[in-house]
C-alpha positions as CSV (number, residue, x, y, z in Angstrom):
1,M,0.0,0.1,0.1
2,I,1.5,3.4,-0.9
3,L,0.3,6.5,0.4
4,A,1.3,9.9,-0.8
5,Y,1.4,12.9,1.7
6,E,1.3,16.1,-0.3
7,F,2.4,19.4,1.3
8,E,2.2,22.9,-0.4
9,Y,5.4,24.2,0.9
10,V,6.2,27.6,-0.7
11,S,10.0,27.6,0.2
12,Q,12.9,25.8,-1.4
13,N,14.8,25.9,1.8
14,L,14.7,22.1,2.3
15,V,13.4,22.4,5.9
16,L,10.3,20.6,5.3
17,E,12.1,17.9,3.4
18,N,14.7,17.3,6.1
19,F,11.8,17.0,8.5
20,L,10.1,14.4,6.6
21,K,13.3,12.5,5.9
22,V,14.1,12.6,9.7
23,I,10.7,11.5,10.7
24,S,10.4,8.7,8.1
25,E,13.7,7.1,9.2
26,E,12.8,7.5,12.7
27,F,9.8,5.5,12.2
28,G,11.2,3.0,10.1
29,V,9.2,3.3,6.7
30,A,10.1,2.8,3.0
31,Y,9.8,6.2,1.5
32,E,10.8,8.7,-1.3
33,I,10.4,12.4,-1.3
34,H,9.6,14.3,-4.6
35,R,8.9,17.9,-5.2
36,R,7.7,19.8,-8.2
37,D,7.3,23.7,-7.9
38,T,5.8,24.1,-4.6
39,L,4.4,20.6,-3.8
40,T,6.5,18.3,-1.8
41,T,5.2,14.6,-1.9
42,L,6.2,12.0,0.6
43,Y,5.5,8.5,-0.6
44,V,5.3,5.9,2.1
45,N,5.3,2.1,1.3
46,A,3.9,-0.1,4.0
47,D,1.0,-2.3,5.1
48,E,-2.2,-0.7,6.0
49,Q,-1.8,-0.9,9.7
50,K,1.7,0.5,9.7
51,Q,0.3,3.3,7.6
52,H,-2.4,4.3,10.1
53,E,0.5,4.3,12.9
54,F,2.6,6.3,10.6
55,A,0.0,8.8,9.8
56,D,-0.5,9.6,13.7
57,F,3.2,9.7,14.0
58,I,4.0,12.4,11.3
59,S,1.1,14.3,12.4
60,S,2.4,14.8,15.7
61,N,6.0,15.0,15.0
62,L,6.1,17.4,11.9
63,P,6.4,21.0,12.9
64,V,4.0,23.5,11.3
65,S,5.8,26.1,9.4
66,L,5.0,29.6,8.0
67,F,5.9,28.4,4.6
68,L,3.6,25.3,4.9
69,R,0.2,26.2,3.3
70,S,-1.8,23.1,3.1
71,S,-1.3,19.2,3.4
72,N,-3.4,16.1,2.4
73,A,-2.8,12.3,2.0
74,K,-4.1,9.8,-0.5
75,V,-3.7,6.4,-1.6
76,V,-1.8,6.0,-5.0
77,D,-1.2,2.9,-7.4
78,S,2.6,3.7,-7.9
79,I,5.4,6.1,-7.1
80,T,5.7,8.6,-10.1
81,G,8.8,11.1,-10.8
82,E,12.2,11.1,-9.4
83,K,13.1,11.3,-5.7
84,I,14.9,14.6,-4.8
85,K,18.4,14.5,-3.1
86,I,18.2,16.1,0.3
87,S,21.2,17.9,1.8
88,N,21.1,19.1,5.4
89,T,19.6,22.5,5.7
90,A,22.3,25.1,6.8
91,I,19.5,27.3,8.9
92,F,19.6,27.4,12.7
93,L,16.0,26.9,13.6
94,P,14.3,27.8,16.9
95,F,13.5,25.0,19.1
96,T,11.0,22.3,17.7
97,K,8.2,20.5,19.8
98,K,10.7,17.3,19.9
99,S,13.4,19.1,21.4
100,L,11.1,20.8,23.9
101,E,9.8,17.5,24.6
102,L,13.2,16.0,25.5
103,A,14.1,19.2,27.8
104,R,10.9,18.3,29.8
105,D,11.6,14.5,30.1
106,E,13.3,13.5,33.2
107,K,14.5,10.5,31.8
108,S,16.1,12.5,28.9
109,P,19.9,13.6,29.0
110,Y,18.7,16.9,28.1
111,F,16.2,17.5,30.9
112,N,15.9,21.1,31.8
113,S,18.6,22.0,29.3
114,P,18.6,25.4,27.8
115,F,19.6,24.2,24.4
116,V,18.6,21.0,22.9
117,P,19.5,20.0,19.3
118,N,16.6,19.9,16.9
119,E,16.0,17.1,14.4
120,V,17.3,19.2,11.5
121,G,19.3,22.4,10.9
122,E,22.7,23.6,11.6
123,Y,23.7,22.4,15.0
124,K,27.0,21.7,16.7
125,N,27.7,19.1,19.4
126,I,25.7,20.5,22.3
127,K,26.7,19.2,25.8
128,D,28.2,20.2,29.1
129,I,26.2,23.6,29.2
130,S,26.7,25.9,32.0
131,L,24.5,28.7,32.9
132,K,25.9,31.6,34.9
133,F,23.5,34.0,36.8
134,E,25.2,37.2,38.1
135,S,23.6,39.5,40.6
136,K,24.2,41.8,43.4
137,N,24.3,38.8,45.9
138,G,27.1,37.0,43.7
139,I,27.3,34.5,41.0
140,V,25.2,31.2,40.6
141,I,26.5,28.3,38.3
142,G,24.1,25.7,36.8
143,S,25.6,22.8,34.9
144,D,23.0,20.2,35.3
145,S,19.1,19.8,35.3
146,K,18.8,20.8,39.2
147,G,21.2,23.8,38.4
148,Y,19.2,24.7,35.4
149,S,15.9,24.8,37.0
150,D,17.2,26.8,40.0
151,I,18.5,29.3,37.6
152,Y,15.3,29.6,35.7
153,R,13.4,30.2,39.0
154,R,15.9,33.0,40.2
155,V,15.6,34.6,37.1
156,A,11.8,34.6,37.0
157,K,11.9,35.8,40.5
158,V,14.0,38.8,39.8
159,L,11.9,39.6,36.6
160,A,8.6,39.3,38.4
161,D,9.9,41.7,41.2
162,G,10.4,44.2,38.4
163,E,14.1,44.1,37.8
164,K,15.9,44.1,34.6
165,V,18.1,41.1,33.5
166,K,20.4,41.2,30.6
167,I,20.3,37.6,29.0
168,D,22.7,36.2,26.4
169,T,20.9,34.7,23.3
170,P,22.1,33.2,20.3
171,N,21.3,36.9,18.5
172,G,23.0,38.9,21.1
173,N,22.7,40.4,24.5
174,F,19.2,41.8,25.2
175,T,17.7,43.3,28.4
176,F,14.3,41.5,29.6
177,F,11.9,42.8,32.1
178,R,8.4,42.7,32.8
179,V,5.8,44.8,31.2
180,E,4.3,47.5,33.9
181,K,3.4,50.9,33.6
182,G,6.3,53.2,33.0
183,S,8.8,50.5,32.3
184,L,8.7,50.9,28.5
185,D,8.8,55.0,28.3
186,G,11.6,56.0,26.2
187,L,12.5,52.6,24.7
188,K,13.4,52.7,20.8
189,H,13.8,49.0,20.2
190,F,11.7,46.3,21.8
191,E,9.6,43.2,21.5
192,I,6.6,42.1,23.7
193,I,7.1,38.2,24.5
194,P,3.7,36.6,26.1
195,T,4.6,34.1,28.7
196,D,2.1,31.7,27.0
197,L,0.4,32.0,23.8
198,S,-3.0,31.9,25.4
199,L,-2.4,35.5,26.8
200,V,-1.6,37.2,23.5
201,Q,-5.1,38.6,23.0
202,K,-5.0,40.1,26.7
203,M,-2.8,42.8,25.1
204,V,-3.4,43.0,21.3
205,N,-5.7,42.3,18.6
206,L,-4.7,39.4,16.3
207,K,-6.8,37.4,13.7
208,N,-6.7,33.4,14.2
209,E,-4.2,33.3,11.4
210,E,-1.8,35.6,13.0
211,I,-2.0,33.7,16.4
212,E,-1.3,30.4,14.4
213,A,1.4,32.2,12.6
214,L,3.1,33.3,16.1
215,A,3.2,29.5,17.1
216,T,4.9,28.2,13.9
217,L,8.1,26.7,13.9
218,E,10.1,30.0,12.8
219,K,8.7,31.9,15.8
220,P,7.9,35.2,13.9
221,I,7.5,38.7,14.9
222,I,4.3,40.4,14.1
223,R,3.5,44.0,14.3
224,A,0.0,44.2,16.2
225,K,-2.5,46.8,17.5
226,V,-2.9,47.0,21.2
227,N,-6.7,46.4,22.2
228,M,-8.7,49.0,23.8
229,V,-9.0,47.3,27.1
230,Y,-5.2,47.1,27.5
231,E,-4.7,50.6,26.1
232,S,-6.9,51.9,28.6
233,F,-4.5,50.9,31.5
234,G,-1.9,53.2,30.3
235,I,0.9,50.7,30.6
236,L,2.3,50.9,26.9
237,P,3.5,54.1,25.3
238,T,2.5,53.1,21.9
239,K,-0.6,51.8,20.3
240,R,1.2,49.2,18.3
241,V,4.0,46.6,19.4
242,D,6.0,43.8,18.1
243,V,4.9,40.6,19.4
244,R,6.5,37.1,19.2
245,L,6.7,34.1,21.6
246,A,10.0,32.9,23.1
247,N,12.3,31.2,20.3
248,T,15.0,29.6,22.4
249,L,14.6,27.0,25.2
250,L,16.3,29.3,27.6
251,V,13.8,32.2,27.3
252,Q,10.7,29.5,27.2
253,F,11.7,27.9,30.4
254,I,12.1,31.5,31.9
255,C,8.6,32.4,30.6
256,E,7.2,29.3,31.9
257,E,8.4,30.3,35.4
258,L,7.1,33.8,35.0
259,K,3.6,32.5,34.1
260,K,3.7,30.4,37.5
261,N,4.4,33.8,39.2
262,G,1.6,35.7,37.4
263,V,3.7,37.7,35.1
264,E,1.9,37.7,31.4
265,F,4.3,39.7,29.4
266,L,7.8,40.0,29.1
267,V,10.0,43.0,27.3
268,K,13.0,42.2,25.0
269,S,15.1,45.2,24.3
270,S,18.2,46.1,22.5
271,D,18.5,49.4,24.2
272,L,21.2,50.1,26.5
273,L,19.7,49.7,29.9
274,A,21.1,49.6,33.3
275,S,20.8,46.2,35.0
276,H,22.3,44.4,38.2
277,Y,21.7,40.9,36.7
278,R,23.0,38.9,33.9
279,L,22.4,35.5,32.6
280,S,24.9,34.1,30.4
281,C,25.6,30.6,28.6
282,D,29.2,29.4,27.8
283,L,27.7,27.9,24.6
284,D,28.5,29.3,21.1
285,I,25.8,28.6,18.7
286,P,24.7,30.2,15.4
287,K,22.4,33.0,14.9
288,I,18.6,32.2,14.6
289,P,17.3,34.3,11.9
290,D,14.6,36.8,13.0
291,I,11.8,37.0,10.9
292,K,9.0,39.5,10.7
293,I,5.9,38.7,8.8
294,S,2.5,40.4,8.0
295,V,-0.7,38.0,7.6
296,L,-3.6,39.0,5.4
297,E,-7.1,38.1,6.0
298,N,-7.2,35.2,3.6
299,G,-4.1,33.6,5.3
300,E,-1.4,35.1,2.9
301,I,1.7,35.5,4.6
302,F,4.4,38.1,3.7
303,I,7.8,37.9,4.8
304,L,9.1,41.6,5.6
305,N,12.7,41.5,6.6
306,T,15.0,38.7,5.8
307,T,16.1,36.2,3.2
308,K,17.8,33.7,5.9
309,Y,14.9,31.2,5.6
310,S,14.9,31.6,1.6
311,S,16.6,29.3,-0.8
312,Q,19.9,31.0,-1.9
313,V,19.4,29.8,-5.2
314,L,16.5,32.4,-5.7
315,L,18.9,35.1,-4.6
316,K,21.4,34.4,-7.2
317,G,21.8,37.0,-9.7
318,L,19.8,39.5,-8.0
319,N,22.6,41.8,-6.9
320,K,23.4,42.8,-10.4
321,F,20.4,44.9,-10.2
322,K,21.0,48.1,-8.7
323,E,17.4,49.4,-8.6
324,P,15.5,48.0,-5.8
325,S,12.2,48.1,-7.7
326,I,13.9,46.2,-10.7
327,K,15.6,43.7,-8.1
328,Q,12.0,43.0,-6.5
329,F,10.2,42.7,-9.8
330,V,12.8,40.1,-11.0
331,S,12.8,38.3,-7.8
332,I,8.9,37.9,-8.1
333,I,9.4,36.7,-11.9
334,K,11.7,34.1,-10.5
335,E,9.7,32.7,-7.7
336,R,6.7,32.7,-10.0
337,D,8.2,31.5,-13.0
338,L,7.1,34.3,-15.1
339,F,9.9,34.8,-17.7
340,E,7.7,33.9,-20.8
341,K,4.8,36.0,-19.4
342,K,3.8,39.7,-19.9
343,S,3.7,40.9,-16.4
344,S,3.5,44.5,-14.5
345,C,5.0,45.4,-11.4
346,L,3.6,47.9,-8.9
347,Y,6.4,48.6,-6.6
348,F,5.9,50.8,-3.5
349,S,8.4,51.2,-0.7
350,K,8.9,53.0,2.5
351,R,13.0,53.4,1.9
352,Y,13.5,53.3,-1.9
353,S,12.2,55.0,-4.9
354,D,8.8,53.7,-6.3
355,S,8.0,52.6,-9.5
356,I,5.7,50.9,-12.0
357,L,7.3,48.5,-14.3
358,Y,6.3,46.1,-17.3
359,H,8.1,42.9,-18.3
360,D,7.8,40.6,-21.2
361,D,10.4,37.9,-22.8
362,K,11.3,40.2,-25.6
363,K,11.6,43.8,-24.1
364,G,12.9,42.8,-20.7
365,V,11.8,45.2,-17.8
366,L,10.7,48.5,-18.7
367,P,10.1,51.4,-16.0
368,L,6.9,53.3,-17.0
369,V,5.9,55.4,-14.0
370,D,8.1,57.1,-11.7
371,F,7.5,59.2,-8.5
372,P,8.6,62.8,-7.8
373,K,9.8,64.3,-4.5
374,F,9.1,67.5,-2.7
375,P,11.7,69.7,-1.7
376,N,10.0,71.5,1.3
377,I,6.5,72.6,2.6
378,A,6.9,76.2,1.4
379,E,7.4,75.1,-2.0
380,I,4.4,72.8,-2.0
381,F,2.4,75.8,-1.2
382,R,3.8,77.9,-3.8
383,T,3.3,75.6,-6.5
384,I,-0.2,74.8,-5.6
385,K,-0.9,78.7,-5.6
386,K,0.6,79.2,-9.0
387,Q,-0.9,76.3,-10.7
388,D,-4.4,77.9,-11.4
389,E,-6.9,80.1,-10.0
390,S,-8.8,77.4,-7.9
391,G,-5.1,76.4,-6.5
392,A,-4.7,79.9,-5.4
393,K,-8.0,79.9,-3.6
394,L,-7.4,76.9,-1.9
395,V,-4.1,78.2,-0.5
396,K,-5.7,81.2,0.7
397,N,-8.5,79.4,2.3
398,Y,-6.5,77.0,4.0
399,K,-4.2,79.7,5.4
400,K,-7.3,81.7,6.7
401,E,-8.8,78.4,8.3
402,F,-5.6,76.9,9.8
403,L,-3.4,79.8,10.2
404,E,-1.4,78.4,13.1
405,L,-0.9,74.8,11.3
406,Y,0.3,76.7,8.3
407,K,2.9,78.6,10.4
408,S,4.0,75.5,12.2
409,L,4.6,73.6,9.0
410,Q,7.2,76.1,7.9
411,K,9.3,75.1,10.8
412,V,9.0,71.1,10.2
413,K,12.4,69.9,9.4
414,I,12.5,67.9,5.9
415,P,15.2,65.5,5.3
416,K,17.4,66.6,2.4
417,K,17.9,63.2,0.9
418,G,14.5,62.0,0.6
419,V,13.6,59.5,-1.8
420,N,11.1,59.5,-4.6
421,N,8.2,57.6,-3.2
422,L,4.5,57.7,-2.5
423,F,5.3,57.1,1.4
424,N,7.0,60.3,1.5
425,T,4.3,61.9,-0.3
426,L,1.9,60.6,2.5
427,S,4.3,62.2,5.2
428,F,3.4,65.5,3.4
429,V,-0.2,64.9,3.3
430,S,-0.3,64.0,7.0
431,L,1.7,66.9,8.1
432,I,-0.6,69.5,5.7
433,V,-3.8,68.0,7.2
434,G,-2.5,68.3,10.7
435,F,-2.1,64.6,11.6
436,S,1.7,65.1,12.7
437,D,4.2,67.6,13.4
438,N,7.1,65.3,12.7
439,F,8.0,64.3,9.1
440,K,9.6,61.0,10.3
441,D,6.3,59.5,11.8
442,A,3.7,61.3,9.7
443,A,3.1,58.8,7.1
444,E,2.8,56.1,9.8
445,I,0.4,58.0,11.8
446,L,-1.7,58.5,8.8
447,I,-1.7,54.8,8.0
448,Q,-2.8,54.2,11.6
449,K,-5.6,56.5,11.4
450,A,-6.9,54.6,8.5
451,E,-6.5,51.3,10.2
452,D,-8.3,52.5,13.2
453,F,-11.2,53.6,10.8
454,G,-14.3,51.7,11.6
455,G,-16.4,52.6,8.5
456,Q,-16.8,51.0,5.1
457,K,-16.0,53.9,2.5
458,G,-13.8,56.7,2.8
459,V,-13.8,60.1,0.7
460,R,-12.3,59.9,-2.9
461,I,-8.8,61.5,-3.1
462,D,-7.2,62.3,-6.3
463,F,-4.3,59.8,-7.5
464,K,-3.5,60.9,-10.9
465,L,-0.6,60.7,-13.6
466,L,0.6,63.9,-15.1
467,E,-0.5,62.5,-18.5
468,E,-3.2,60.2,-17.9
469,E,-3.6,59.1,-21.3
470,K,-0.1,57.8,-21.2
471,I,1.2,54.6,-19.8
472,N,4.7,56.1,-19.7
473,S,4.4,59.0,-17.4
474,S,5.0,60.5,-13.9
475,F,2.9,60.6,-10.7
476,D,1.0,63.8,-10.0
477,P,1.5,64.5,-6.3
478,Y,0.0,67.9,-6.0
479,K,-3.3,66.8,-7.1
480,L,-3.1,64.2,-4.2
481,L,-2.2,67.1,-1.6
482,R,-4.9,69.5,-3.2
483,S,-7.6,66.8,-2.9
484,A,-6.6,66.0,0.8
485,M,-6.6,70.0,1.7
486,S,-9.8,70.3,0.2
487,F,-11.3,67.6,2.3
488,K,-9.8,69.0,5.4
489,L,-11.3,72.2,4.8
490,A,-14.6,70.5,4.3
491,G,-14.3,69.2,7.8
492,T,-13.8,65.6,7.0
493,D,-12.7,63.9,10.2
494,D,-9.2,62.4,10.4
495,M,-10.0,58.7,10.2
496,T,-12.4,59.2,7.2
497,L,-9.9,61.3,5.3
498,S,-7.0,58.6,6.1
499,F,-9.0,55.8,5.0
500,G,-9.8,57.6,1.9
501,V,-6.5,58.2,1.1
502,L,-5.6,54.7,1.1
503,E,-8.6,53.5,-0.5
504,S,-8.1,55.8,-3.4
505,F,-4.7,54.4,-3.7
506,S,-6.1,51.0,-4.2
507,Y,-8.5,52.5,-7.0
508,F,-5.4,54.1,-8.6
509,I,-3.5,50.8,-8.5
510,S,-6.5,49.2,-10.1
511,D,-6.8,51.6,-12.9
512,I,-3.3,51.4,-13.7
513,A,-3.5,47.6,-14.0
514,D,-6.7,48.0,-16.0
515,A,-4.5,50.0,-18.6
516,H,-1.6,47.8,-18.6
517,K,-3.9,44.8,-19.4
518,E,-5.6,46.7,-22.2
519,S,-2.5,48.5,-23.5
520,L,0.3,46.0,-23.1
521,G,-1.4,42.7,-22.5
522,S,-0.2,42.2,-18.8
523,E,-1.3,38.7,-17.7
524,Y,-0.1,39.1,-14.2
525,I,0.0,42.1,-11.7
526,T,3.0,41.6,-9.1
527,L,3.0,43.8,-6.0
528,G,6.1,44.6,-4.1
529,G,7.8,47.0,-1.8
530,S,7.4,47.4,2.0
531,L,4.3,49.8,1.6
532,F,2.4,46.4,1.2
533,S,3.5,45.3,4.7
534,Y,0.4,47.0,5.9
535,P,-2.3,44.5,5.8
536,L,-4.7,47.2,5.2
537,I,-3.1,48.6,2.1
538,A,-2.4,44.9,0.8
539,Q,-6.0,43.9,1.3
540,L,-7.5,47.0,-0.3
541,C,-5.4,46.7,-3.4
542,A,-6.1,43.1,-3.5
543,K,-9.8,43.5,-3.1
544,N,-9.8,46.0,-6.3
545,L,-7.5,44.1,-8.5
546,L,-8.8,40.5,-7.9
547,P,-11.9,40.7,-9.9
548,N,-9.9,41.6,-13.3
549,H,-6.5,40.4,-12.4
550,K,-4.1,37.6,-11.4
551,I,-2.0,39.1,-8.4
552,C,1.3,37.9,-7.6
553,F,3.5,38.7,-4.4
554,N,6.9,37.0,-3.3
555,K,6.5,33.7,-1.8
556,E,9.5,33.0,0.4
557,L,11.6,36.0,-0.2
558,P,10.8,39.3,1.5
559,I,8.5,41.7,-0.1
560,E,11.3,44.4,-0.1
561,I,14.7,43.1,-0.9
562,S,17.4,45.3,0.5
């Protein structure tokens, strides 16, 4: 009897295949592993009884990965295709279910150990580990299960008492402390670690798909909005935080002790903070790739920040492209095998210049639409005033209605080396409609207001090209600004206005895609760049594109490649 286990695994990093190999060999069945595109198939040949036993074994031992989209099993008559050669993955992974079970098993040589080798991944011989806890009262060394457990309890007690502890991790030294009022004030870089997955929604709003993603093998970071109840306590200085679960056994065991002490959330910060306590380990192990993700309502997952979990084959050749937008477009073409297809790329970034591009197998990649930048606030008002009579009237009415805001805008510092992208234009919009007085966070504030909007429809803001009848043109930022100013003067509330900006952007994207399909024959619309890291923006664009277009994002590569 041959059973075929099929897995839709969107990465070529061989992590899944390595796990399937180890699980099959550990159970002791005859197997073959095949892969075609994103479909990995494990063929198992055994009698019916053993197949039932193996099915239970694999379901309890195969980790759930961010890159694993779906799975099923079916009986087949024969094994088809060629099996693949599986080399060990060089990725250093967070702990797995099996390694955690070994660390909790009193009969295991790894009982209570802060580091246990996973089934797959890059690992050196891990044994004879010593933990050192330094405090005001001296130094405590733990080098066996009893000593480890004692140190976990000591560290948890200190953290529960409100102290800060510096802890050595594979990715560097970080300061950990409990979440309490005032403890995060002034921090620039921090993550929130719930001491248990069940506690996550006590602090933040997450969809079921996001909660499931947090618990996956990769232990990703998700940007989340603080819920209204927790916000009302006045504990956190921000309305959005980066959330993740413990990604090392050392921190996991400390979290378990903290939960016993009633501590629900821990802060992990890379800021330089004073502390009387330090926990270190004499083990030298590789870094664990930190992965940030965004999850859409349909379960689509975007990688935001790292290529460390990606197949290096996909990265080959991308460095020859200097322009980030072209590099991103080519990366999607490679991942989706669109080399012989006509496709368009709508690239919008927070860090790099935006561009709208087209590709076919004869012309290659052609940039079609670029995005200008503004020199300063004063020039914006001068230009609008000179454009036409209605522009002059608009500026006059704006100055009359919002004189103090107009005066304060002249003092806002604008970076001299700005990039040509829509994100910077949104920063100017946010400043001019009074959402922010700081250019650095202005666009972010506008987007957050749009995310907080509870309605179904925003106002219609102008997103236009300078020459609308042409495909090869430039974006006209002044029409966007004039439109936003008009709605501000009309008394439109902040959230409706901000949502209208993003919703109108999605209509603009849809109009561009329609034009490319009609005039260039584009079969696919690819979306890239960090602006799509915001689920609201990605979802609005997808909503308007899907009825008429095939949309493609990156699968395993990040949506913005540095």
